[in-house]
C-alpha positions, 0 to 999 in steps of 0.5 A, a space after each residue: 500499499 502506499 505510505 500516503 494512504 492512511 488506514 486507521 483502523 483494522 474495519 478499513 483494511 480487507 482482510 485478505 491484506 491484514 492476513 499478508 501483513 499481519 500488522 498489529 492494527 488497534 485503536 490505541 495510541 502506541 501499543 496493543 495488550 497481547 495475550 499469549 497462549 503459548 503451547 508445549 510441543 506435545 500440546 499438552 501444557 499451556 503457559 500460564 501465570 500463577 499468582 498466590 492470593 488469600 483466595 487461592 492461586 489465581 491463573 492467568 495467561 501472561 501478557 505482551 505489548 505490540 507496539 502499533 503498526 509493527 509486524 505482530 509475529 515478529 514482535 511476539 517472537 522476539 518478546 517471548 525471548 528477551 522476557 523469558 528465554 524461550 523460542 517459540 512460533 506464532 501460528 496466529 493472532 486474533 483481535 478482539 471486536 475493539 481493535 484492542 487486544 490480541 490473543 496469540 497462539 504460539 508453539 514453544 520449539 526449544 529453550 534460547 540460549 538464554 537460561 528460561 527465566 519463568 519464575 511465577 509461570 507454571 505449564 498447565 493443561 487447558 483443563 486447569 486454565 479457568 476459562 476466563 483467561 481464555 474468554 473471548 468474543 463469540 467464545 471462539 478461543 477455548 474451543 480451538 485450543 480444545 482443538 489445537 491441544 488435541 492435535 487437531 487440524 483446523 479446516 484450511 488453516 495449515 499453519 494453526 496446527 502444533 508441529 507444522 513448523 517441524 514439518 517445515 524443517 524436514 522439508 526444507 532439509 529434504 530439498 536442500 541437501 546441504 542443510 541436511 545435516 545443519 543445525 538450525 540456528 534461528 527461525 525468524 517470522 515476519 508474518 503467521 496467520 492460520 493461511 499465511 507465513 513468512 519467515 527466514 531459516 538460518 543454519 549454522 552452516 552459514 546459509 539462509 532460506 525464506 518460506 512464504 505461503 499463502 495458503 488461502 483459497 483462489 490466491 494467485 500469488 503461488 502460481 504467479 510467483 513460480 510462473 515469474 521465477 521460471 521466467 526471469 530468475 535473473 529477477 527475482 529469489 531462486 526458488 528452491 522447493 513448493 508445496 502445493 497443499 501450503 501454497 507455499 515455496 522455499 527461496 535461497 536468502 538474496 540479500 538485504 531490503 534497502 534500508 537506511 544503510 544502504 542510502 545514499 549508495 551508488 549501487 542503488 542506483 543500478 534498482 532503475 536499471 534493473 527494473 527496466 531490464 526485467 519489464 523489456 524482458 516481460 513484454 514479450 509475456 504480458 497476455 500470457 501473464 494474464 492468464 495467471 490472474 495479474 491485475 489488468 493495468 492497461 489503459 482501457 481497464 484503468 479508465 473502467 476503474 475511473 468510470 466505476 468508482 468515479 461516483 464512490 469519489 465524488 460521494 466520499 468528497 462530499 461528506 467532508 467536513 471541510 467545505 473548502 476541501 471539498 470545494 477544491 476536490 469537487 473541482 478537480 474530481 468534475 474533469 478527472 476522466 477527461 483528463 485522464 484520457 488526455 494522460 493516457 494520450 500523452 503516455 500512448 506517444 511515447 510506444 512503450 509495450 505493455 510490461 509486468 508492474 510490481 504494484 507495490 514496489 518499496 524498499 521492503 521489496 527491493 533485495 541488494 546483494 553484491 552490488 545487484 538487486 532483485 525484487 519479491 513479493 509480487 501479491 499485487 503485479 499487473 500488466 500495463 504501461 511499464 511506468 507505473 512501476 517506477 512511479 510506484 517506487 518513486 512514491 514510496 521513496 519519496 517518503 523515505 528522506 534517506 531514500 529520496 536522495 537515490 531517486 534521480 540515479 534510479 530514474 536516470 538509469 531507468 531511463 537510460 535503458 528505456 533510452 531507444 524509446 525515451 528521450 530525456 525531455 519526453 521521460 520527464 513529460 511521463 513522470 509529470 503524467 503518470 501519476 494520475 494512472 498510479 493512483 487509479 491502478 492502487 484503486 483497481 487493485 481494491 476495486 472488488 473490496 471497495 465496491 463490496 464493502 462501501 455501504 457497510 463500511 463508512 470509514 471507506 469515506 476518508 479512504 476514497 478521500 485520501 485518494 481524491 486528494 491525492 488525484 487532485 494534486 497529479 492534476 495540479 501539480 503534474 502539468 497534464 493538460 486539462 480544463 477542470 469542471 466545477 
């Protein structure tokens, strides 16, 4: 998602993206309280806090605090080790209806190098833990724990069961022979839900692998990632194994994500050339890739998005409590369609072929190693005008003061790689023009969610106003020829 679009409530986040990102969405200012269910590997015991009182022993589940907008699984895993000297993997997290409290279900895998410190805690069977300690909306947690501790497997939830991480490690060893006798030094989780997983496995021999899975029915990312890896192995992490029953795949560690340590750095500019080379290689496969479920960001499809969502954008603007802002936006939105068509016409004159567009090209999805880079996380991939991809990257980098320094070099090498088709002046004009289409592409990926949830979710008006504000800014500041109508 674009950083400029702020979704402040879990009600505003599509369930699919909540599962993929597994962020700590909540209504509090800084942290969310997390009730921890830590289960022993056998499933027979749960770690509980036991406090002696005059009336007897009070038993409760331990609690953690998770920073807002953090990756929930990562924070929980680190907190468990730091607080108690235990290593665990998170299986799933459940947020209450107010968005104020998480319940995290985790499995103990081993003690860390630190001596475990669980004073005041005991490993108890579920039957000894009072119902009040596990109470939840609709009382769903207790039955789930009963199934889990009996080593049951919930339907369509391959990662919400005891022992799945051991099964994963056995599988990784079988497809990576060099790790067969190596020790697992660390398992680092970034995402963990019943149906989605993203983690890094580090071995004692220095090798590391990433595992990602999106076991959501009808999800396209598994097949799409495998196909892109086959077609463009030079530009994606190398896949060494896959499992269709999990819709998961194992990738060799391909380097470091971009962060402050890489800015400014001359090698970062190579991102532009690499992105252009990947797109040039993909252009002959554009029609074929659409059959794998890539989003369609070609001009006619984006125009359809504008036509279909313009009434929702206008209604969201009319609901604004700020009259001045509403007037400005209404004026811009009144001429949105002709401005959009003008922008498409200018881009057509560049004669760029339709190509692969990443869809979410932020600093976390570019991996750097040995002075080069590859691109990962293709969940929002599309086919469209190639400039959409570089503009999406520019939007993300503009939000990061250190990354922003590298933008001129990245853009210059991107343009040079496309130099057969683009002169410097025409490229500059194209960058001014494409922003409106980039925002439309962002909406296009969320169109079905918007159409199906608009009536039930008043908070969507704030989200759409944010997009509308950026669209009007693109019209007013990016010099697209137009005539706005009030």
